[in-house]
C-alpha positions as CSV (number, residue, x, y, z in Angstrom):
1,M,0.7,-34.9,47.4
2,G,-2.1,-37.2,46.6
3,R,-4.7,-34.3,46.2
4,G,-5.2,-34.9,42.4
5,R,-7.4,-38.1,43.0
6,A,-9.7,-36.2,45.7
7,K,-9.9,-33.1,43.5
8,A,-11.0,-35.3,40.6
9,K,-13.6,-37.2,42.6
10,Q,-15.0,-33.6,44.0
11,T,-15.1,-32.4,40.5
12,K,-16.9,-35.5,39.1
13,V,-19.4,-35.3,42.1
14,A,-20.1,-31.6,41.7
15,R,-20.7,-32.2,37.8
16,E,-23.2,-35.0,38.6
17,L,-25.1,-32.8,41.1
18,K,-25.0,-29.7,38.6
19,Y,-26.2,-31.7,35.5
20,S,-28.5,-34.2,37.0
21,T,-32.0,-34.0,36.8
22,P,-33.6,-35.7,39.8
23,N,-36.9,-37.5,39.2
24,T,-39.5,-35.1,40.7
25,D,-43.0,-36.5,41.5
26,L,-45.0,-33.7,40.4
27,E,-48.5,-35.1,41.4
28,A,-47.3,-35.7,45.0
29,L,-46.0,-32.1,45.1
30,Q,-49.2,-30.9,43.7
31,R,-51.3,-32.9,46.4
32,E,-49.0,-31.4,49.1
33,L,-49.4,-27.8,48.0
34,S,-53.1,-28.0,47.4
35,S,-54.1,-29.9,50.8
36,D,-55.4,-27.9,53.6
37,G,-56.7,-30.2,56.2
38,D,-53.3,-31.2,57.6
39,G,-52.7,-28.3,59.9
40,N,-49.7,-26.9,58.1
41,G,-51.4,-24.4,56.2
42,S,-51.6,-20.6,56.8
43,D,-52.8,-19.9,60.3
44,P,-52.5,-16.4,61.3
45,D,-52.5,-17.3,65.1
46,R,-49.6,-19.8,65.0
47,F,-46.9,-17.3,65.5
48,E,-48.7,-15.3,68.3
49,S,-46.8,-17.4,71.1
50,L,-43.6,-16.5,69.4
51,D,-43.3,-13.0,70.7
52,D,-40.1,-12.0,72.4
53,E,-39.0,-9.3,74.7
54,Y,-38.1,-7.2,72.0
55,D,-41.8,-6.8,70.8
56,E,-42.8,-4.5,73.8
57,E,-39.7,-2.2,73.2
58,R,-40.8,-1.7,69.4
59,R,-44.4,-0.7,70.5
């Protein structure tokens, strides 16, 4: 017994998450996506050191 309150709270929280519209800073997102000087951009050599022992078997 006693599950009715917990289920009602879970349902309320789920509805809030589903239907809420979070405030998104679109300007900050645009700045983050358009910046290339921070070192997090596309660097073809950054995954070179991640080779594992299975790469040799596939070749």
